[in-house]
MMTF fields as JSON, N, C-alpha, C and O atoms, coordinates in Angstrom:
{
  "mmtfVersion": "1.0.0",
  "mmtfProducer": "UNKNOWN",
  "numBonds": 419,
  "numAtoms": 420,
  "numGroups": 105,
  "numChains": 1,
  "numModels": 1,
  "chainsPerModel": [1],
  "groupsPerChain": [105],
  "chainIdList": ["A"],
  "bondAtomList": [4, 2, 8, 6, 12, 10, 16, 14, 20, 18, 24, 22, 28, 26, 32, 30, 36, 34, 40, 38, 44, 42, 48, 46, 52, 50, 56, 54, 60, 58, 64, 62, 68, 66, 72, 70, 76, 74, 80, 78, 84, 82, 88, 86, 92, 90, 96, 94, 100, 98, 104, 102, 108, 106, 112, 110, 116, 114, 120, 118, 124, 122, 128, 126, 132, 130, 136, 134, 140, 138, 144, 142, 148, 146, 152, 150, 156, 154, 160, 158, 164, 162, 168, 166, 172, 170, 176, 174, 180, 178, 184, 182, 188, 186, 192, 190, 196, 194, 200, 198, 204, 202, 208, 206, 212, 210, 216, 214, 220, 218, 224, 222, 228, 226, 232, 230, 236, 234, 240, 238, 244, 242, 248, 246, 252, 250, 256, 254, 260, 258, 264, 262, 268, 266, 272, 270, 276, 274, 280, 278, 284, 282, 288, 286, 292, 290, 296, 294, 300, 298, 304, 302, 308, 306, 312, 310, 316, 314, 320, 318, 324, 322, 328, 326, 332, 330, 336, 334, 340, 338, 344, 342, 348, 346, 352, 350, 356, 354, 360, 358, 364, 362, 368, 366, 372, 370, 376, 374, 380, 378, 384, 382, 388, 386, 392, 390, 396, 394, 400, 398, 404, 402, 408, 406, 412, 410, 416, 414],
  "bondOrderList": [1, 1, 1, 1, 1, 1, 1, 1, 1, 1, 1, 1, 1, 1, 1, 1, 1, 1, 1, 1, 1, 1, 1, 1, 1, 1, 1, 1, 1, 1, 1, 1, 1, 1, 1, 1, 1, 1, 1, 1, 1, 1, 1, 1, 1, 1, 1, 1, 1, 1, 1, 1, 1, 1, 1, 1, 1, 1, 1, 1, 1, 1, 1, 1, 1, 1, 1, 1, 1, 1, 1, 1, 1, 1, 1, 1, 1, 1, 1, 1, 1, 1, 1, 1, 1, 1, 1, 1, 1, 1, 1, 1, 1, 1, 1, 1, 1, 1, 1, 1, 1, 1, 1, 1],
  "groupList": [{"groupName": "MET", "atomNameList": ["N", "CA", "C", "O"], "elementList": ["N", "C", "C", "O"], "formalChargeList": [0, 0, 0, 0], "bondAtomList": [1, 0, 2, 1, 3, 2], "bondOrderList": [1, 1, 2], "singleLetterCode": "M", "chemCompType": "L-PEPTIDE LINKING"}, {"groupName": "GLU", "atomNameList": ["N", "CA", "C", "O"], "elementList": ["N", "C", "C", "O"], "formalChargeList": [0, 0, 0, 0], "bondAtomList": [1, 0, 2, 1, 3, 2], "bondOrderList": [1, 1, 2], "singleLetterCode": "E", "chemCompType": "L-PEPTIDE LINKING"}, {"groupName": "LYS", "atomNameList": ["N", "CA", "C", "O"], "elementList": ["N", "C", "C", "O"], "formalChargeList": [0, 0, 0, 0], "bondAtomList": [1, 0, 2, 1, 3, 2], "bondOrderList": [1, 1, 2], "singleLetterCode": "K", "chemCompType": "L-PEPTIDE LINKING"}, {"groupName": "VAL", "atomNameList": ["N", "CA", "C", "O"], "elementList": ["N", "C", "C", "O"], "formalChargeList": [0, 0, 0, 0], "bondAtomList": [1, 0, 2, 1, 3, 2], "bondOrderList": [1, 1, 2], "singleLetterCode": "V", "chemCompType": "L-PEPTIDE LINKING"}, {"groupName": "PHE", "atomNameList": ["N", "CA", "C", "O"], "elementList": ["N", "C", "C", "O"], "formalChargeList": [0, 0, 0, 0], "bondAtomList": [1, 0, 2, 1, 3, 2], "bondOrderList": [1, 1, 2], "singleLetterCode": "F", "chemCompType": "L-PEPTIDE LINKING"}, {"groupName": "ILE", "atomNameList": ["N", "CA", "C", "O"], "elementList": ["N", "C", "C", "O"], "formalChargeList": [0, 0, 0, 0], "bondAtomList": [1, 0, 2, 1, 3, 2], "bondOrderList": [1, 1, 2], "singleLetterCode": "I", "chemCompType": "L-PEPTIDE LINKING"}, {"groupName": "PRO", "atomNameList": ["N", "CA", "C", "O"], "elementList": ["N", "C", "C", "O"], "formalChargeList": [0, 0, 0, 0], "bondAtomList": [1, 0, 2, 1, 3, 2], "bondOrderList": [1, 1, 2], "singleLetterCode": "P", "chemCompType": "L-PEPTIDE LINKING"}, {"groupName": "ALA", "atomNameList": ["N", "CA", "C", "O"], "elementList": ["N", "C", "C", "O"], "formalChargeList": [0, 0, 0, 0], "bondAtomList": [1, 0, 2, 1, 3, 2], "bondOrderList": [1, 1, 2], "singleLetterCode": "A", "chemCompType": "L-PEPTIDE LINKING"}, {"groupName": "CYS", "atomNameList": ["N", "CA", "C", "O"], "elementList": ["N", "C", "C", "O"], "formalChargeList": [0, 0, 0, 0], "bondAtomList": [1, 0, 2, 1, 3, 2], "bondOrderList": [1, 1, 2], "singleLetterCode": "C", "chemCompType": "L-PEPTIDE LINKING"}, {"groupName": "LEU", "atomNameList": ["N", "CA", "C", "O"], "elementList": ["N", "C", "C", "O"], "formalChargeList": [0, 0, 0, 0], "bondAtomList": [1, 0, 2, 1, 3, 2], "bondOrderList": [1, 1, 2], "singleLetterCode": "L", "chemCompType": "L-PEPTIDE LINKING"}, {"groupName": "THR", "atomNameList": ["N", "CA", "C", "O"], "elementList": ["N", "C", "C", "O"], "formalChargeList": [0, 0, 0, 0], "bondAtomList": [1, 0, 2, 1, 3, 2], "bondOrderList": [1, 1, 2], "singleLetterCode": "T", "chemCompType": "L-PEPTIDE LINKING"}, {"groupName": "SER", "atomNameList": ["N", "CA", "C", "O"], "elementList": ["N", "C", "C", "O"], "formalChargeList": [0, 0, 0, 0], "bondAtomList": [1, 0, 2, 1, 3, 2], "bondOrderList": [1, 1, 2], "singleLetterCode": "S", "chemCompType": "L-PEPTIDE LINKING"}, {"groupName": "ARG", "atomNameList": ["N", "CA", "C", "O"], "elementList": ["N", "C", "C", "O"], "formalChargeList": [0, 0, 0, 0], "bondAtomList": [1, 0, 2, 1, 3, 2], "bondOrderList": [1, 1, 2], "singleLetterCode": "R", "chemCompType": "L-PEPTIDE LINKING"}, {"groupName": "GLY", "atomNameList": ["N", "CA", "C", "O"], "elementList": ["N", "C", "C", "O"], "formalChargeList": [0, 0, 0, 0], "bondAtomList": [1, 0, 2, 1, 3, 2], "bondOrderList": [1, 1, 2], "singleLetterCode": "G", "chemCompType": "PEPTIDE LINKING"}, {"groupName": "GLN", "atomNameList": ["N", "CA", "C", "O"], "elementList": ["N", "C", "C", "O"], "formalChargeList": [0, 0, 0, 0], "bondAtomList": [1, 0, 2, 1, 3, 2], "bondOrderList": [1, 1, 2], "singleLetterCode": "Q", "chemCompType": "L-PEPTIDE LINKING"}, {"groupName": "TYR", "atomNameList": ["N", "CA", "C", "O"], "elementList": ["N", "C", "C", "O"], "formalChargeList": [0, 0, 0, 0], "bondAtomList": [1, 0, 2, 1, 3, 2], "bondOrderList": [1, 1, 2], "singleLetterCode": "Y", "chemCompType": "L-PEPTIDE LINKING"}, {"groupName": "ASP", "atomNameList": ["N", "CA", "C", "O"], "elementList": ["N", "C", "C", "O"], "formalChargeList": [0, 0, 0, 0], "bondAtomList": [1, 0, 2, 1, 3, 2], "bondOrderList": [1, 1, 2], "singleLetterCode": "D", "chemCompType": "L-PEPTIDE LINKING"}, {"groupName": "ASN", "atomNameList": ["N", "CA", "C", "O"], "elementList": ["N", "C", "C", "O"], "formalChargeList": [0, 0, 0, 0], "bondAtomList": [1, 0, 2, 1, 3, 2], "bondOrderList": [1, 1, 2], "singleLetterCode": "N", "chemCompType": "L-PEPTIDE LINKING"}, {"groupName": "TRP", "atomNameList": ["N", "CA", "C", "O"], "elementList": ["N", "C", "C", "O"], "formalChargeList": [0, 0, 0, 0], "bondAtomList": [1, 0, 2, 1, 3, 2], "bondOrderList": [1, 1, 2], "singleLetterCode": "W", "chemCompType": "L-PEPTIDE LINKING"}, {"groupName": "HIS", "atomNameList": ["N", "CA", "C", "O"], "elementList": ["N", "C", "C", "O"], "formalChargeList": [0, 0, 0, 0], "bondAtomList": [1, 0, 2, 1, 3, 2], "bondOrderList": [1, 1, 2], "singleLetterCode": "H", "chemCompType": "L-PEPTIDE LINKING"}],
  "groupTypeList": [0, 1, 2, 3, 4, 5, 3, 3, 6, 5, 5, 7, 3, 8, 5, 4, 5, 9, 10, 4, 9, 9, 0, 5, 11, 6, 2, 4, 12, 13, 2, 0, 0, 11, 12, 14, 5, 2, 7, 7, 2, 15, 0, 0, 16, 1, 11, 1, 16, 10, 9, 2, 1, 9, 7, 10, 2, 11, 7, 17, 5, 7, 2, 1, 13, 3, 2, 5, 10, 11, 13, 7, 3, 17, 16, 13, 4, 11, 11, 18, 16, 0, 8, 8, 2, 19, 8, 13, 7, 3, 5, 16, 7, 16, 11, 9, 15, 8, 2, 2, 8, 13, 12, 2, 14],
  "groupIdList": [1, 2, 3, 4, 5, 6, 7, 8, 9, 10, 11, 12, 13, 14, 15, 16, 17, 18, 19, 20, 21, 22, 23, 24, 25, 26, 27, 28, 29, 30, 31, 32, 33, 34, 35, 36, 37, 38, 39, 40, 41, 42, 43, 44, 45, 46, 47, 48, 49, 50, 51, 52, 53, 54, 55, 56, 57, 58, 59, 60, 61, 62, 63, 64, 65, 66, 67, 68, 69, 70, 71, 72, 73, 74, 75, 76, 77, 78, 79, 80, 81, 82, 83, 84, 85, 86, 87, 88, 89, 90, 91, 92, 93, 94, 95, 96, 97, 98, 99, 100, 101, 102, 103, 104, 105],
  "secStructList": [7, 2, 2, 2, 2, 2, 2, 2, 2, 2, 2, 2, 2, 2, 2, 2, 2, 2, 2, 2, 2, 2, 2, 2, 7, 2, 2, 2, 2, 2, 2, 2, 2, 2, 2, 2, 2, 2, 2, 2, 2, 2, 2, 2, 2, 2, 2, 2, 2, 2, 2, 2, 2, 2, 2, 2, 2, 2, 2, 2, 2, 2, 2, 2, 2, 2, 2, 2, 2, 2, 2, 2, 2, 2, 2, 2, 2, 2, 2, 7, 7, 3, 3, 7, 1, 1, 1, 7, 7, 3, 3, 7, 1, 1, 7, 1, 5, 7, 6, 6, 6, 7, 7, 5, 7],
  "xCoordList": [20.057, 20.689, 19.642, 19.598, 18.871, 18.285, 16.965, 16.516, 16.639, 15.938, 16.408, 15.505, 17.649, 18.31, 17.797, 17.018, 18.29, 17.997, 16.686, 16.437, 16.1, 14.309, 14.112, 13.608, 14.578, 14.237, 15.151, 14.565, 16.182, 17.01, 16.609, 16.763, 16.051, 15.51, 13.988, 13.303, 13.549, 11.922, 12.419, 11.891, 13.394, 13.479, 14.241, 13.927, 14.834, 15.403, 14.373, 14.584, 13.501, 12.198, 11.415, 11.049, 11.195, 10.301, 11.134, 10.521, 12.152, 12.971, 12.893, 12.181, 13.481, 13.039, 11.623, 11.58, 10.404, 8.994, 8.867, 8.483, 9.191, 8.98, 10.01, 9.572, 11.036, 12.107, 11.452, 11.636, 10.946, 10.193, 8.924, 8.691, 8.02, 6.651, 7.103, 6.566, 7.975, 8.463, 8.775, 8.423, 9.446, 9.911, 8.727, 8.567, 7.991, 6.872, 5.837, 5.525, 4.974, 3.779, 3.656, 3.72, 3.544, 3.667, 2.419, 2.566, 1.585, 0.3, 1.361, 1.536, 2.08, 2.82, 3.89, 4.15, 4.446, 5.796, 5.33, 6.117, 3.833, 3.132, 2.888, 3.04, 2.404, 1.999, 3.095, 3.079, 4.286, 5.006, 5.971, 6.765, 5.869, 6.681, 5.647, 6.052, 4.535, 3.413, 3.792, 4.114, 3.785, 4.394, 5.463, 5.45, 6.569, 7.957, 7.665, 8.367, 6.749, 6.629, 5.829, 6.078, 4.935, 3.853, 5.206, 5.365, 5.906, 7.143, 7.968, 8.37, 8.336, 9.303, 8.708, 9.482, 7.28, 6.749, 6.594, 6.863, 5.907, 5.946, 7.531, 7.605, 8.543, 9.657, 10.066, 10.832, 9.714, 10.148, 8.981, 9.353, 7.706, 6.875, 7.33, 7.352, 7.935, 8.384, 9.667, 9.995, 10.497, 12.094, 11.501, 11.796, 10.821, 10.506, 10.148, 10.651, 9.126, 9.042, 10.104, 10.399, 10.699, 12.122, 12.749, 13.177, 13.021, 14.019, 13.792, 14.629, 12.512, 12.06, 12.033, 12.238, 11.69, 11.904, 13.352, 13.607, 14.256, 15.859, 16.256, 17.255, 15.525, 15.989, 15.599, 16.317, 14.415, 13.849, 14.675, 15.161, 15.119, 15.503, 17.001, 17.583, 17.508, 19.177, 19.29, 20.156, 17.948, 18.237, 17.767, 18.058, 17.162, 17.13, 18.208, 18.482, 18.842, 20.094, 21.134, 21.825, 21.072, 22.071, 21.771, 22.677, 20.571, 19.975, 20.679, 21.316, 20.331, 20.743, 22.177, 22.681, 22.86, 24.608, 24.81, 26.013, 24.063, 24.703, 24.27, 24.888, 23.493, 22.993, 24.235, 24.601, 24.625, 25.506, 26.718, 27.317, 27.264, 28.499, 28.731, 29.864, 27.618, 28.029, 27.68, 28.175, 26.847, 27.192, 28.279, 28.665, 28.641, 30.174, 31.218, 31.98, 31.374, 32.127, 31.787, 32.853, 30.755, 30.424, 30.718, 31.168, 30.486, 31.2, 32.543, 33.109, 33.16, 34.431, 35.616, 36.625, 34.737, 35.47, 35.284, 36.099, 34.308, 34.117, 35.014, 35.222, 35.51, 36.236, 37.607, 38.356, 38.158, 39.07, 40.657, 40.885, 41.285, 42.651, 43.399, 42.8, 44.491, 45.019, 46.116, 46.081, 47.087, 48.068, 49.274, 49.008, 50.474, 51.619, 51.489, 51.027, 51.968, 51.874, 53.036, 52.904, 54.384, 55.446, 55.59, 56.096, 55.268, 55.543, 54.313, 54.357, 53.278, 52.055, 51.523, 50.454, 52.242, 52.376, 50.855, 50.67, 49.99, 49.092, 49.776, 50.633, 49.069, 49.46, 48.35, 47.434, 48.37, 47.104, 46.696, 47.447, 45.502, 44.979, 45.605, 45.632, 46.131, 46.456, 48.06, 48.487, 49.125, 50.178, 50.768, 50.163, 52.136, 52.73, 53.799, 54.236, 54.277, 55.579, 54.852, 54.017, 55.381, 55.284, 56.048, 57.257, 55.213, 55.887, 57.329, 58.335, 56.942, 57.604, 58.821, 59.96, 58.522, 59.72, 59.992, 60.873, 59.481, 59.912, 59.459, 59.625, 59.006, 58.867, 57.784, 56.953, 57.832, 56.672, 55.615, 55.92, 54.263, 53.033, 52.416, 51.345],
  "yCoordList": [100.814, 100.779, 101.209, 100.599, 102.304, 102.533, 101.597, 101.611, 100.926, 99.664, 98.681, 98.165, 98.294, 97.411, 98.14, 97.614, 99.215, 99.75, 99.789, 99.918, 99.679, 99.402, 97.887, 97.444, 97.032, 95.33, 94.978, 94.594, 95.024, 94.178, 94.411, 93.44, 95.595, 95.701, 95.231, 95.146, 94.971, 94.468, 93.18, 92.681, 92.267, 91.104, 90.947, 89.909, 91.442, 91.439, 91.616, 90.978, 92.265, 92.664, 91.358, 90.796, 90.921, 89.541, 88.533, 87.847, 88.185, 86.926, 87.4, 86.714, 88.638, 88.889, 88.456, 87.449, 88.821, 88.458, 86.87, 86.29, 86.168, 84.845, 84.149, 83.167, 84.489, 83.818, 84.396, 83.696, 85.236, 85.785, 84.911, 84.504, 84.543, 84.122, 82.73, 82.099, 82.089, 80.564, 80.383, 79.405, 81.424, 81.244, 81.324, 80.598, 82.344, 82.617, 81.836, 81.213, 81.541, 80.936, 79.23, 78.829, 78.625, 77.036, 76.712, 75.715, 77.429, 77.362, 77.389, 76.229, 78.154, 78.556, 77.675, 77.32, 77.421, 76.396, 75.19, 74.426, 74.678, 73.484, 73.228, 72.22, 74.674, 74.393, 74.395, 73.905, 74.923, 74.957, 73.79, 73.599, 72.985, 71.661, 70.725, 69.952, 70.993, 69.999, 70.126, 69.062, 71.241, 71.27, 70.411, 69.767, 70.597, 69.811, 68.393, 67.573, 67.846, 66.57, 66.168, 65.106, 66.907, 66.497, 66.282, 65.216, 67.18, 67.097, 66.139, 65.365, 66.045, 64.779, 63.414, 62.625, 62.905, 61.886, 61.505, 60.486, 63.127, 63.004, 62.67, 61.928, 63.142, 62.456, 61.058, 60.487, 60.461, 59.117, 58.273, 57.239, 58.614, 57.854, 57.441, 56.302, 58.933, 59.029, 58.157, 57.558, 58.075, 57.646, 56.012, 55.347, 55.432, 54.058, 53.512, 52.463, 54.271, 53.763, 53.792, 52.843, 54.701, 54.726, 53.769, 52.947, 53.495, 52.559, 51.264, 50.601, 50.872, 49.763, 49.248, 48.118, 50.553, 50.124, 49.664, 48.779, 50.667, 50.603, 49.051, 48.432, 48.692, 47.23, 46.27, 45.41, 46.454, 45.283, 45.306, 44.24, 46.7, 46.673, 46.127, 45.323, 46.444, 45.989, 44.401, 43.79, 43.755, 42.371, 41.786, 40.617, 42.43, 41.506, 41.624, 40.818, 43.225, 43.237, 41.987, 41.328, 41.858, 41.046, 39.691, 38.907, 39.362, 37.875, 37.588, 36.589, 38.843, 38.351, 38.534, 38.177, 38.949, 39.073, 37.883, 37.629, 37.009, 35.899, 34.83, 33.795, 34.719, 33.805, 33.931, 32.963, 35.004, 35.32, 34.862, 34.02, 35.118, 34.744, 33.474, 32.998, 32.747, 31.407, 30.526, 29.41, 31.072, 30.278, 30.607, 29.782, 31.482, 31.634, 30.795, 30.194, 30.66, 30.108, 28.777, 28.168, 27.948, 26.864, 26.505, 25.384, 27.402, 27.105, 26.987, 26.099, 27.941, 28.445, 26.934, 26.612, 26.306, 25.097, 24.053, 23.131, 24.052, 22.892, 22.518, 21.437, 24.028, 24.179, 24.622, 24.858, 24.806, 25.653, 24.551, 23.434, 25.303, 24.394, 24.531, 25.358, 24.032, 24.192, 24.895, 24.795, 25.591, 26.606, 26.175, 25.704, 26.301, 26.294, 27.456, 28.518, 27.186, 28.092, 29.196, 30.278, 28.81, 29.504, 29.873, 30.98, 29.208, 30.044, 30.278, 30.986, 29.674, 29.972, 29.223, 29.514, 28.281, 27.315, 26.334, 26.042, 25.977, 25.273, 23.67, 23.03, 23.443, 21.825, 20.717, 21.221, 19.325, 18.625, 18.909, 19.311, 18.618, 18.918, 18.017, 18.442, 16.557, 15.484, 15.834, 15.309, 16.52, 16.482, 17.122, 17.862, 16.571, 16.611, 17.599, 18.428, 17.601, 18.804, 19.415, 18.878, 20.694, 21.511, 21.198, 21.072, 20.96, 20.217, 21.108, 20.69, 22.53, 23.663, 23.938, 23.905, 24.295, 24.487, 23.305, 23.528, 22.243, 21.182, 21.468, 20.577, 22.502, 22.748, 21.962, 21.583, 21.663, 20.849, 22.006, 23.188, 21.484, 22.132, 22.003, 22.567],
  "zCoordList": [73.882, 74.834, 76.102, 77.17, 75.782, 76.845, 77.556, 78.702, 76.537, 76.612, 77.614, 78.272, 77.886, 78.532, 79.95, 80.745, 80.067, 81.313, 82.027, 83.225, 81.239, 81.677, 81.894, 82.926, 80.768, 80.928, 82.09, 83.102, 82.125, 83.293, 84.595, 85.336, 85.193, 86.565, 86.455, 87.474, 85.375, 85.37, 85.557, 86.55, 84.895, 85.164, 86.522, 87.103, 86.939, 88.325, 89.496, 90.527, 89.432, 90.139, 90.231, 91.263, 88.789, 89.104, 89.554, 90.371, 89.395, 90.312, 91.429, 92.163, 92.086, 93.555, 93.655, 94.36, 93.219, 93.755, 93.733, 94.748, 92.572, 92.508, 93.596, 94.195, 93.82, 94.908, 96.365, 97.361, 96.459, 97.812, 97.954, 99.092, 96.907, 97.0, 97.101, 98.011, 96.375, 96.957, 98.563, 99.221, 99.024, 100.229, 101.327, 102.309, 100.909, 102.08, 101.847, 102.862, 100.655, 100.459, 100.184, 99.022, 100.888, 100.875, 99.441, 98.734, 99.273, 98.247, 97.187, 96.816, 96.593, 95.747, 95.199, 94.049, 96.381, 96.423, 96.123, 95.563, 96.439, 96.148, 94.57, 93.88, 94.242, 92.561, 91.91, 90.781, 92.424, 91.332, 91.336, 90.415, 92.45, 92.865, 91.74, 90.873, 91.993, 91.303, 89.664, 89.136, 88.872, 88.01, 87.391, 86.342, 88.48, 87.861, 88.295, 87.704, 89.24, 89.196, 88.027, 87.456, 87.655, 86.37, 85.249, 84.655, 85.119, 83.733, 84.042, 83.172, 85.281, 85.523, 85.248, 84.706, 85.558, 85.318, 83.631, 82.994, 83.16, 81.637, 80.998, 80.019, 81.485, 80.961, 81.37, 80.594, 82.376, 82.773, 81.977, 81.423, 81.891, 80.494, 79.499, 79.033, 78.935, 77.358, 77.353, 76.33, 78.662, 78.623, 78.666, 77.673, 79.566, 79.395, 78.204, 77.801, 77.456, 75.947, 75.208, 74.481, 75.278, 74.132, 74.726, 73.916, 75.975, 76.408, 75.915, 75.302, 76.223, 75.898, 74.261, 73.818, 73.514, 72.122, 71.48, 70.663, 72.208, 71.998, 72.574, 72.207, 73.29, 73.919, 73.034, 72.524, 72.872, 71.502, 70.609, 70.232, 69.94, 68.467, 69.028, 68.3, 70.021, 70.574, 70.414, 69.788, 71.3, 71.268, 69.85, 69.601, 69.05, 67.806, 66.593, 65.704, 66.946, 66.203, 66.655, 65.877, 67.916, 68.521, 68.162, 67.878, 68.154, 67.91, 66.312, 65.976, 65.435, 64.146, 64.072, 63.008, 64.848, 64.636, 65.414, 65.469, 66.07, 66.723, 65.844, 66.094, 64.978, 64.084, 62.76, 62.094, 62.63, 61.127, 61.846, 61.177, 62.935, 63.398, 63.753, 63.692, 64.188, 64.582, 63.317, 63.155, 62.487, 61.221, 60.26, 59.431, 60.335, 59.773, 60.397, 59.639, 61.817, 62.564, 62.249, 62.164, 62.013, 62.075, 60.525, 60.291, 59.453, 58.132, 58.069, 57.431, 58.776, 59.157, 59.173, 58.545, 60.323, 60.98, 60.138, 60.134, 59.401, 58.627, 57.282, 56.73, 56.954, 55.707, 56.119, 55.171, 57.444, 57.603, 57.599, 58.063, 57.022, 56.916, 58.258, 58.945, 58.898, 60.195, 59.457, 58.231, 60.0, 59.736, 60.656, 61.761, 60.292, 61.374, 62.096, 61.678, 63.337, 64.166, 64.08, 64.65, 63.206, 63.506, 62.015, 61.827, 60.979, 59.84, 58.945, 57.938, 59.352, 58.697, 57.588, 57.05, 57.247, 56.037, 56.561, 57.742, 55.556, 55.639, 55.877, 55.268, 56.883, 57.055, 57.701, 58.349, 57.575, 57.646, 59.306, 60.196, 59.375, 60.674, 62.049, 63.204, 61.542, 62.53, 62.592, 63.62, 61.89, 61.698, 63.213, 63.989, 63.333, 64.804, 64.259, 65.058, 62.959, 62.297, 61.071, 60.344, 61.016, 59.714, 59.031, 59.226, 57.777, 56.218, 55.681, 55.109, 56.139, 55.297, 56.243, 55.778, 57.98, 58.532, 59.485, 60.316, 59.522, 60.328, 61.999, 62.831, 62.288, 63.865, 64.115, 63.29, 65.612, 66.287, 66.444, 66.597, 66.385, 66.638, 67.895, 68.117]
}
């Protein structure tokens, strides 16, 4: 507990000195800002590469999904039976009335 009474004031004094230097010294402020700018540029470069990679993977996944879906739809329409709107019974594609319930399509 006694260490806390020593460490906390030291940290508070360091923060005060850092804040005072940032307000007074343009050279120190510039040095701190240049580090922040370098860090931001690094993060942006890494983010750009990551975003390009994600976009490429997403495009490939979407391309494959579209191929699979369009193939399934194409196959489905060629072998798909018509159903009655009302009762759901299978009817001929060109029939105007359902053979089961007799309602108009």
